[in-house]
BAVO-504302 format. One line per field, with one value per residue: residue number from 1; residue in one letter; y, x, z of N, C-alpha, C in turn. Coordinates in steps of 0.02 Angstrom, whole numbers, m for minus. Each point is the difference from the previous one (the first is absolute). Example, Ala and Ser with C-alpha at 12.3 -4.5 7.8 and 13.67 -1.06 7.14 Angstrom:
kemar	1|2
nuse	A|S
n_Y	m284|53
n_X	660|m18
n_Z	390|m36
ca_Y	59|59
ca_X	m45|42
ca_Z	0|3
c_Y	60|55
c_X	45|m39
c_Z	0|37
***
This chain:
kemar	1|2|3|4|5|6|7|8|9|10|11|12|13|14|15|16|17|18|19|20|21|22|23|24|25|26|27|28|29|30|31|32|33|34|35|36|37|38|39|40|41|42|43|44|45|46|47|48|49|50|51|52|53|54|55|56|57|58|59|60|61|62|63|64|65|66|67|68|69|70|71|72|73|74|75|76|77|78|79|80|81|82|83|84|85|86|87|88|89|90|91|92|93|94|95|96|97|98|99|100|101|102|103|104|105|106|107|108|109|110|111|112|113|114|115|116|117|118|119|120|121|122|123|124|125|126|127|128|129|130|131|132|133|134|135|136|137|138|139|140|141|142|143|144|145|146|147|148|149|150|151|152|153|154|155|156|157|158|159|160|161|162|163|164|165|166|167|168|169|170|171|172|173|174|175|176|177|178|179|180|181|182|183|184|185|186|187|188|189|190|191|192|193|194|195|196|197|198|199|200|201|202|203|204|205|206|207|208|209|210|211|212|213|214|215|216|217|218|219|220|221|222|223|224|225|226|227|228|229|230|231|232|233|234|235|236|237|238|239|240|241|242|243|244|245|246|247|248|249|250|251|252|253|254|255|256|257|258|259|260|261|262|263|264|265|266|267|268|269|270|271|272|273|274|275|276|277|278|279|280|281|282|283|284|285|286|287|288|289|290|291|292|293|294|295|296|297|298|299|300|301|302|303|304|305|306|307|308|309|310|311|312|313|314|315|316|317|318|319|320|321|322|323|324|325|326|327|328|329|330|331|332|333|334|335|336|337|338|339|340|341|342|343|344|345|346|347|348|349|350|351|352|353|354|355|356|357|358|359|360|361|362|363|364|365|366|367|368|369|370|371|372|373|374|375|376|377|378|379
nuse	M|S|T|V|L|L|V|A|V|D|P|A|F|G|E|R|V|S|S|L|P|G|H|R|V|V|S|A|D|R|Q|A|D|L|S|P|S|D|E|P|R|S|D|L|H|P|D|V|V|F|V|G|S|G|V|S|E|E|R|A|L|T|Y|A|R|N|V|L|A|D|W|P|D|L|V|M|V|L|V|A|P|P|T|R|G|V|A|R|R|A|A|K|A|G|F|A|H|V|I|D|P|A|T|D|A|A|D|L|A|R|L|V|D|G|E|T|R|D|P|E|Q|G|T|V|A|S|V|A|P|R|V|V|V|V|A|S|P|K|G|G|V|G|K|T|T|T|A|V|N|L|T|A|V|L|A|A|A|A|P|W|E|V|V|L|I|D|L|D|L|Q|F|G|D|V|A|S|M|L|D|L|R|P|E|H|T|V|V|D|A|F|A|S|E|G|V|D|S|M|Y|V|R|T|L|L|S|T|H|A|E|G|F|Y|V|L|C|G|A|T|G|P|A|D|C|A|D|V|T|G|D|Q|I|R|K|L|V|S|Q|L|S|A|S|F|R|Y|V|V|V|D|T|S|A|G|L|L|E|E|T|L|S|S|L|E|E|A|S|D|V|V|M|V|T|A|L|D|V|A|T|L|R|S|A|R|K|A|L|D|V|L|G|D|L|G|L|L|P|S|G|R|H|V|L|L|N|R|A|D|R|R|A|G|L|S|V|R|D|A|E|R|M|L|G|L|P|I|T|T|V|V|P|M|S|D|R|I|A|L|A|A|N|H|G|Q|L|A|V|G|T|K|R|N|P|L|R|K|P|L|Q|I|L|T|A|E|I|T|E|S|R|T|V|H|H|T|H|R|G|E|K|L|S
n_Y	346|m4|m38|44|m40|79|m26|32|54|15|78|m26|m51|13|63|m29|m19|46|59|m54|1|12|9|m41|47|m46|52|m49|m17|45|28|m25|m59|2|21|m62|33|5|m75|m7|55|m40|59|m24|m75|21|37|54|m57|76|m31|59|52|13|m54|m47|m20|m30|80|20|m47|0|53|14|m43|16|46|m10|m9|59|43|m62|48|30|80|m42|77|m38|48|m28|21|m15|m23|m54|9|85|m9|m29|16|51|m60|m30|63|17|50|33|59|3|59|55|16|10|m47|19|54|20|m44|66|53|m27|m2|32|32|m13|m3|52|9|28|m74|30|57|m73|m51|35|m7|m33|45|m68|20|m18|m38|4|m22|22|m56|m22|m54|m6|10|48|0|47|9|36|m20|m48|14|34|m71|m30|35|m13|m78|6|46|m59|m33|18|50|9|m64|4|m43|22|m52|46|m52|25|30|m50|m19|18|m18|14|51|m30|m47|48|9|4|55|m43|49|m25|m31|m77|34|60|m66|m18|35|m19|m15|m16|6|4|m49|65|m1|m36|9|43|m45|2|m59|15|m40|m8|m76|29|m3|m12|11|m34|40|m44|m20|68|m22|m67|57|38|m47|23|48|m24|2|m71|54|29|m71|m17|65|m3|m63|4|54|m18|m57|39|m6|m67|m24|m5|m38|29|m39|32|m50|m6|m36|m74|m16|87|40|26|m40|m9|88|8|m82|34|39|m55|m20|43|m50|32|m67|70|m44|m22|m31|19|m40|58|17|m57|m34|55|4|m64|6|36|m47|m68|51|32|m69|m20|75|m44|3|m55|42|30|63|m59|42|m41|55|m25|38|34|m27|m52|m46|54|16|m19|57|m25|15|m56|m2|68|m10|m40|9|47|m70|47|7|15|66|15|m23|30|8|m36|64|4|m14|m49|m33|m24|m29|m17|m12|14|m12|m72|m7|m69|9|58|m47|6|16|32|m50|67|19|m40|m7|57|m27|m78|36|52|m50|m35|51|13|m60|37|m58|m38|m18|0|m45|4|29|m13|m60|m24|41|m25|70
n_X	m994|65|39|51|38|22|44|27|m52|45|m5|50|24|1|21|47|m11|m18|46|8|m31|m59|46|m23|46|17|10|40|26|64|7|m39|m18|m51|m26|m6|26|58|m40|m1|m37|m45|m30|61|18|70|29|53|46|35|68|27|28|m49|6|15|32|24|m22|38|31|1|m22|38|42|0|25|37|18|m28|46|2|m68|2|5|40|29|59|38|53|65|m21|53|35|34|m6|m9|79|14|4|32|58|m16|m8|50|m41|18|58|8|41|5|47|m19|3|m28|37|67|m8|m30|35|31|m45|m15|70|20|m13|17|m47|11|m63|51|3|54|64|33|41|18|m29|48|32|45|m3|41|33|24|80|16|m15|17|m33|m48|m22|53|53|m3|6|42|21|m13|14|53|27|24|18|44|m19|27|43|m42|73|m17|42|57|58|70|39|7|19|37|20|m58|m49|m51|m36|39|50|m25|m14|52|43|m11|2|m61|m31|40|21|39|m29|m24|71|11|m50|56|m45|m25|m53|m49|m18|47|m15|m60|48|45|m56|3|m51|m49|m39|23|0|65|16|83|12|18|44|57|30|35|41|28|m60|m17|52|m35|m62|m30|m8|33|38|22|7|28|65|30|6|44|47|13|35|24|1|m53|41|74|33|50|46|14|54|48|m13|38|m30|27|19|24|47|16|m31|18|35|m21|4|m40|22|3|27|16|66|m24|44|m18|46|33|58|m33|m52|63|34|m61|18|51|m19|m57|58|51|m47|m21|44|0|m51|29|m19|m14|m66|40|m1|12|13|41|m43|57|m16|m59|34|m41|39|5|m45|m16|m18|m41|m33|34|m27|m83|13|49|m51|m7|m17|m55|24|9|47|m9|78|m30|64|21|17|m72|m2|64|m52|m61|30|11|m62|9|m18|m66|27|m32|27|29|m74|30|22|39|m1|m55|m15|42|m1|m74|9|64|m17|m40|66|22|m51|16|m11|28|m42|64|m19|56|16|62|12|34|m49|11|53|3
n_Z	m314|m6|47|23|31|40|17|52|m44|m22|34|m27|3|60|m32|m40|34|54|m25|m8|m42|8|52|54|36|48|62|6|55|m36|56|m45|58|m23|37|17|40|m33|m21|m69|22|30|23|0|m15|32|m54|20|45|10|12|60|20|21|m1|20|m35|61|51|m66|0|51|m9|m61|63|57|m48|m41|53|16|m58|m35|m9|58|m27|47|14|m19|44|m21|m12|m61|47|m35|75|m15|m59|31|48|m30|m65|35|15|m51|14|m39|1|m40|24|m37|48|m52|m8|m68|11|m68|15|65|m65|m53|51|39|m65|m13|66|m24|m81|m20|15|m4|17|27|m9|29|m51|40|51|34|8|m71|29|m63|8|m58|m9|m22|m5|m64|m27|m43|43|3|58|m17|m35|36|42|m64|m41|59|m9|m36|m1|65|m49|m43|58|m2|m67|11|21|m31|41|m43|44|m17|26|m68|48|m35|m28|38|m33|58|8|m15|14|37|m7|73|28|63|47|27|29|3|m25|m22|m28|m6|m34|1|65|29|m67|m26|1|18|41|19|22|44|15|m16|m46|m44|m5|m69|m1|43|m10|39|m11|51|m42|m11|60|3|57|9|m11|m42|3|m8|41|m38|57|36|51|m53|m15|53|17|m51|14|76|5|m61|34|61|m65|m18|m26|m37|26|m65|9|m32|11|50|m37|49|75|m28|12|m56|m12|42|2|m59|m7|49|m58|m45|m37|m55|m28|m60|2|m27|m42|m33|m49|52|19|m29|m31|m32|m35|m24|m26|m11|m13|m44|m14|m5|m13|m42|14|0|m17|m6|m66|4|m17|21|m38|m26|m59|m47|m13|m59|m32|m69|24|m13|m27|m46|53|0|32|25|18|m7|m66|m9|2|m17|m43|m8|5|m42|14|m72|21|m41|m80|m31|m44|m21|5|m53|m12|58|m12|m67|34|19|m57|m24|72|m8|36|14|52|m19|m20|4|m54|54|11|32|m52|m13|m30|m21|m35|m14|m3|m44|m40|3|m32|m34|m9|m57|m18|21|m21|m33|18|m67|52|m53|m31|m3|81|1|m16
ca_Y	38|m41|4|m8|9|12|m36|15|21|55|28|40|m56|m5|50|m38|m78|47|8|m44|10|m57|m48|28|m8|1|m10|m11|4|m10|m35|m56|m47|m44|m65|m3|39|75|m7|38|m18|m24|44|65|m44|m5|m38|m10|22|11|m28|39|6|11|m49|m43|m67|m47|13|24|m46|m41|29|m41|m64|29|38|m57|m69|11|21|m48|17|51|6|30|9|35|57|2|m3|m72|m37|m59|m41|27|m27|m97|5|25|m17|m64|23|4|57|m4|63|42|65|23|55|49|m9|51|3|m53|m60|m40|11|m54|m86|6|m7|m76|m43|14|m10|m63|m41|m5|38|m35|0|17|m27|9|45|m38|2|m47|6|m25|2|m39|m34|m55|m29|22|73|m31|m45|43|12|63|m16|m20|54|49|m3|m2|71|29|m19|21|79|m19|m35|52|48|52|m34|m40|44|m47|42|m35|m25|m41|45|21|14|7|21|m5|69|m17|m37|51|59|56|37|19|55|m26|m75|m17|28|49|m9|m26|77|25|m44|51|29|m41|m21|43|56|m53|10|55|m21|m41|12|m21|m45|14|m58|1|4|45|m11|40|m15|m35|40|7|m18|m49|33|21|m40|m46|6|m6|m38|m30|47|43|m21|m29|61|38|m46|14|54|m23|m50|32|38|m39|m72|m34|m3|m46|11|m28|m19|m21|m53|m33|11|40|40|51|m58|m34|41|20|m52|m3|35|m29|m41|m56|m11|m26|m29|m17|m38|m46|m49|m26|m22|41|50|m24|m32|62|36|m53|9|85|0|m33|47|32|m20|m4|64|42|85|7|27|m53|m13|m29|m8|m14|18|m31|46|m26|m64|m22|m77|m40|m6|m76|3|7|52|m45|m12|53|m13|m56|31|48|m8|37|11|57|42|31|m3|52|m61|35|72|61|93|21|58|85|57|21|29|49|32|m8|m45|m30|m16|41|m11|m48|m68|m21|m70|8|25|m42|m30|49|16|m57|22|66|m23|m41|50|45|m55|21|m56|m71|0|m88|m9|m39|m4|m65|18|38|54|11|8
ca_X	68|50|25|77|46|75|14|51|33|33|m52|m6|m35|m99|m25|6|m65|m75|m31|m49|m92|m58|25|9|50|m1|58|4|47|74|27|m58|35|m25|m25|m65|m79|23|m26|m49|m58|m50|m28|62|m1|33|m1|68|25|72|28|47|50|m27|m7|71|m26|m39|m75|m38|m9|m47|m48|m17|m17|m58|m50|4|m42|m61|m29|35|m13|38|48|72|46|55|30|74|49|m33|37|m5|m2|m51|m49|m28|m24|m79|m57|3|m38|m50|m18|m23|58|47|30|57|m47|20|m65|m47|m73|m34|m15|m51|m65|m17|8|m38|m38|2|m17|m79|m57|m79|12|m44|31|71|63|57|66|47|42|61|73|45|86|32|65|16|71|19|65|49|m7|m13|m83|m33|m54|m19|m37|m50|m12|m2|m64|m31|m20|m55|m78|m15|m28|m67|m64|4|47|25|24|49|63|57|62|35|64|66|35|52|m9|m71|m3|m82|m10|28|m46|m57|17|m30|67|m29|49|28|18|12|54|m37|m58|36|38|m55|m13|m46|m35|m53|m26|m36|58|29|m52|11|63|m15|m21|m48|6|m49|m63|m24|31|68|48|75|46|52|53|37|51|m4|19|m43|m42|34|m10|m64|m9|m52|m50|m24|m29|m53|m30|m31|m72|m46|m43|m41|m55|m51|m20|m6|m27|34|65|15|58|40|57|81|m6|18|m30|54|m31|m94|m68|m19|m30|m52|m68|m48|m53|m55|m58|9|66|m16|53|m26|52|m14|m13|94|11|20|m48|m32|21|15|m43|m44|44|m4|m63|7|32|m38|m41|64|22|m52|m15|m35|m67|m51|m33|73|m4|37|m10|57|20|23|m23|m2|m11|73|46|5|m37|m92|m49|5|73|13|m33|41|68|m10|m56|m66|m34|m6|m48|16|45|6|24|28|m27|38|m27|22|63|m3|m35|38|67|m22|m38|m73|m10|m37|m65|m42|m59|m8|21|66|m2|22|m62|m28|51|14|m56|m3|56|m39|m45|5|29|m77|m56|m61|m34|49|22|3|49|m21|61|8|45|m16|m24|61|16
ca_Z	28|31|55|9|65|5|69|17|m67|m17|m28|m92|m42|17|m19|m52|m1|6|m58|m44|m34|m7|67|79|29|53|29|73|39|m2|74|19|39|m52|37|m24|17|m44|m69|m13|27|m45|m40|m39|m61|m48|m49|13|51|10|65|m21|25|74|26|m18|m44|42|2|m39|m21|43|m26|m76|m4|36|m32|m52|23|7|m51|m39|m65|7|m14|43|m58|43|m18|4|m50|m25|m9|m3|57|28|m42|m1|42|5|m24|63|42|m30|m41|m87|m9|45|m35|27|46|m46|m60|m3|m10|m46|19|57|m18|m40|52|63|m63|m38|59|17|m76|12|m19|m70|m47|m29|40|m18|38|46|m7|41|m52|m13|m24|m24|m1|m52|9|m30|34|m59|m47|m69|m9|14|53|m15|m54|63|61|m26|m34|66|42|m58|20|94|2|m64|51|54|m13|25|52|m21|m16|m19|26|m30|61|m15|41|m39|m66|m20|m71|m25|m33|m69|m19|m12|m58|39|8|73|23|66|12|64|38|32|68|41|34|36|42|48|m62|m6|m81|m44|m38|m58|m58|m42|m40|m50|m101|m13|m73|m24|24|66|60|32|11|25|m36|32|m20|m69|m1|34|59|44|51|40|71|28|36|1|32|m27|m43|38|23|m50|m10|41|m8|m51|20|18|m62|m65|m2|m43|m2|m35|18|m60|43|m59|m36|36|76|10|63|m26|m5|48|31|m18|11|67|8|m56|10|m52|m28|m68|m19|m84|10|m85|m16|m13|88|48|42|46|81|58|25|55|79|23|36|82|19|47|23|41|20|8|m30|m33|m2|m21|m75|m32|m77|m36|m80|m37|m35|m47|5|m60|m13|m19|62|23|56|27|65|66|39|39|80|49|23|51|48|13|m66|m25|m13|m47|m35|m44|m78|m45|m52|m17|17|67|10|m39|26|63|m33|m12|57|m22|37|m53|7|m34|m76|m10|m22|38|26|76|63|33|70|53|28|38|54|48|29|46|43|53|31|m28|m40|0|m51|m12|m55|m47|m63|m47|m54|m63|m5|m27|m71
c_Y	m91|34|m5|0|m12|m24|20|14|74|53|51|m60|m3|51|m12|m41|39|19|m24|17|m69|m38|30|m40|2|m27|m25|38|7|m66|m57|m63|m56|m86|m39|40|54|m20|62|m3|m27|43|47|m36|34|m35|m13|33|20|m1|36|m9|6|m51|m56|m41|m38|m23|m2|m76|m45|38|m26|m65|8|19|m57|m63|15|34|4|45|74|5|19|29|36|57|1|m17|m81|m33|m73|m35|18|m19|m80|16|39|m29|m67|19|25|60|m10|35|20|46|56|63|78|m11|53|6|m44|m63|m25|m20|m66|m40|18|m16|m77|m44|12|6|m51|m36|3|51|m16|38|37|m40|18|58|m11|13|m59|30|m64|m19|m60|m13|m44|m12|37|73|m28|m48|49|21|94|8|m15|56|57|4|m42|47|44|m21|m3|57|27|2|67|61|53|m26|m51|46|m70|37|m64|m6|m41|48|m5|m2|m2|37|9|70|m10|m42|23|57|63|51|37|61|m54|m79|m13|11|42|m22|m34|58|36|m20|38|20|m48|m11|40|28|m85|m8|57|m21|m71|34|m7|m46|32|m32|14|m17|25|m43|26|m33|m26|57|m8|m38|m57|42|35|m25|m56|2|m22|m64|m32|16|44|m21|m26|56|28|m45|m3|72|11|m27|53|57|m5|m59|m48|39|m58|4|m39|m12|0|m89|m26|19|58|36|27|m72|m28|38|3|m61|11|48|m23|m20|m75|6|m44|m17|m30|m52|m27|m68|m59|m47|25|58|m28|m25|63|20|m43|24|80|m24|m29|49|41|m21|m13|48|14|55|m41|4|m66|3|m14|m30|m19|2|m42|21|m47|m77|m24|m59|m27|5|m79|m19|12|46|m58|m23|59|1|m65|50|44|m10|47|3|61|39|4|0|39|m36|55|50|42|72|7|54|45|58|15|49|67|44|m1|m48|m65|m28|53|m31|m87|m94|m2|m42|0|28|m55|m46|46|26|m44|2|55|m35|m52|59|35|m51|18|m67|m77|m11|m100|14|m61|m14|m58|31|38|71|39|20|m53
c_X	21|14|66|m1|54|25|83|63|43|m53|30|m40|m77|m8|m19|m64|m48|3|m23|m51|m22|14|m26|46|0|77|3|62|60|11|m35|58|m29|m22|m70|m63|m5|m29|m66|m71|m44|m41|41|m20|53|25|65|37|71|19|69|79|1|14|70|m14|m13|m62|m49|m15|m49|m55|m44|m43|m79|m67|m46|m47|m50|m44|33|15|51|86|65|48|59|11|70|24|m13|83|m15|m30|m78|m61|m31|m34|m73|m30|m54|m48|m74|m6|10|65|56|m10|32|m37|12|m65|m35|m85|m28|3|m31|m61|16|m1|m65|m66|m14|m31|m91|m52|m44|10|m49|10|79|51|47|69|8|55|80|58|22|47|17|78|12|63|8|68|59|m19|m5|m51|m37|m44|m25|m83|m74|m20|m49|m89|m41|m39|m71|m87|m20|m43|m48|m65|0|63|27|2|39|69|34|56|53|62|44|42|72|m4|m71|m4|m85|m5|4|m58|m74|19|m18|56|m3|53|28|0|m19|72|m38|m56|45|37|m67|m21|m48|m62|m68|m11|m36|71|52|m51|11|56|m31|m1|m67|11|m59|m49|m8|33|74|37|62|79|70|61|40|62|21|39|m36|m26|62|15|m49|m5|m73|m71|m37|m57|m70|m63|m55|m66|m66|m33|m61|m65|m78|m46|m31|m40|58|59|41|75|54|82|55|m12|39|m44|64|m47|m69|m42|m23|m29|m53|m29|m16|m36|m38|m53|0|86|0|75|m2|81|m10|22|68|m5|49|m47|m31|25|21|m78|m20|59|m13|m65|8|35|m52|m42|42|m16|m79|m36|m65|m88|m44|m37|55|m12|47|m15|69|m4|30|5|16|15|60|39|7|m42|m86|4|8|82|39|m18|40|51|m5|m55|m62|m36|m2|m52|m39|42|m21|40|65|m26|36|m40|14|56|m8|m30|64|58|m31|m32|m67|m21|m33|m52|m48|m38|m15|24|77|m7|32|m65|m43|38|m4|m62|m9|25|m44|m50|m6|45|m48|m36|m81|m29|70|16|25|63|m1|55|23|71|m36|m16|84|16|31
c_Z	46|67|m9|75|10|66|m6|m61|24|m25|m56|m18|18|m43|m81|7|15|m78|m61|0|29|46|57|24|68|25|73|30|m19|31|29|8|m79|48|m21|4|m45|m69|m19|21|m58|m34|m45|m68|m57|m63|m24|48|m13|51|m13|34|80|41|m35|m48|13|m2|m48|m44|60|m3|m34|0|47|m26|m66|44|m6|m40|m64|m74|5|m62|20|m35|82|m35|7|m55|m12|m28|m4|56|34|m42|1|81|9|m38|33|51|m39|m41|m60|m8|39|m43|40|45|m60|m51|m13|m2|m65|1|41|m13|m35|52|7|m62|8|43|28|m33|38|m56|m75|m29|m43|58|m31|31|53|m20|39|m42|m13|m24|m46|m33|m61|14|m39|5|m42|m39|m68|9|m26|40|1|m57|31|26|m41|m21|51|23|m53|m4|39|m19|m29|53|55|3|49|82|4|m18|m3|21|m46|59|m35|0|m46|m83|m22|m58|m8|m29|m82|m22|11|m46|55|8|56|6|82|m5|69|44|29|69|52|43|50|37|60|m18|25|m59|m37|m42|m46|m69|m72|m43|m52|m52|m3|m83|m23|16|64|59|28|0|33|m31|8|m28|m77|m5|67|76|44|69|31|70|12|53|m11|27|m37|m76|41|m7|m67|m43|19|m25|m57|m7|35|m32|m51|11|m21|2|m37|12|m57|39|m53|10|59|65|15|92|m12|m26|68|57|m16|6|74|m6|m41|23|m57|m32|m56|m33|m66|m22|m95|8|m27|51|26|33|32|100|21|13|54|64|22|47|53|32|38|29|83|49|22|m44|m78|6|0|m68|m27|m75|m38|m80|m30|m61|m56|m34|m91|m5|m21|52|15|60|5|38|45|26|29|51|41|17|46|67|5|m79|m40|m13|m54|m48|m60|m66|m20|m62|m2|16|57|m7|m52|28|88|m55|m12|52|m10|54|m42|21|m23|m70|7|m13|14|18|85|28|6|64|70|41|27|77|50|48|51|72|49|1|m31|m18|15|m63|m16|m57|m29|m69|m26|m31|m56|m3|m19|m68|m33
***
């Protein structure tokens, strides 16, 4: 039996943790001052410590540093809205996860079980949310195709723990690419101010391959008044309920792209093997870097690669100033699948399948990926 320590958490959150079977749950004073003397007792030996909103963020971070100095094997979890700034400060203090106070019991169970599983019984992947923003400086380079099929590959490893958000607020076409006819769209999510993540889940469409979709607006005018705060809140709400959130964005660096990147753990920059697109991608990456919006997970996908373009992958890397994570060769089969409302990665022989498996492995950090791209990899 593992031991979970609750420190200064909200009573409702504490009740959800206490309801988890197979764990000993111990609560500390909600108004604890979190001084060094409040460290876990030596006879308690907790496995996971949740620190909640009963104290200020500053005291919570100081508490984590003090505790981890003597108890380095503890898993510290901060219970607070998981914004990018909070996540960055929490990670620096030693917190393993930042989770929303509204996180439901099922997600809490996966987190606690994943962190306390006996090593001899195997390990469980961390449920700390990964928000993957798929972006491109230009349209027509396969950004949405990448987002849709990346979602499917992630869902193959984590069924029903992945959601795809269509944040191309003007001309989003995720629904048509997946042959979905949604009852609700992102417009309904933006209209539901003040509601929790559980309500937002009711707006999602399901796909037979084991993932959820929040489909895009039906017309450019539907989201004309959407603000960056609304976008950040939506992404944050869904990241509280899902292990992976994939965001398909508009071409360029519009408000929806910049706001979603504030919540992102990863960005996938989709480009093509031509000088104009590569230069635009380099400019976009430079701008995001200047704005402080480049997350630590940075991945470049080179799409529709063809040796007849007169450029090699190494040429593209020199122009971008970054290594290319994944190369997708030119193939009519990828476009054919999209035109039929099918997933390109649904067939083993589709040339998109293996590159996206490599990209997924890098995003999930499930293994070290060694890149050996050369000119002969192009179609």
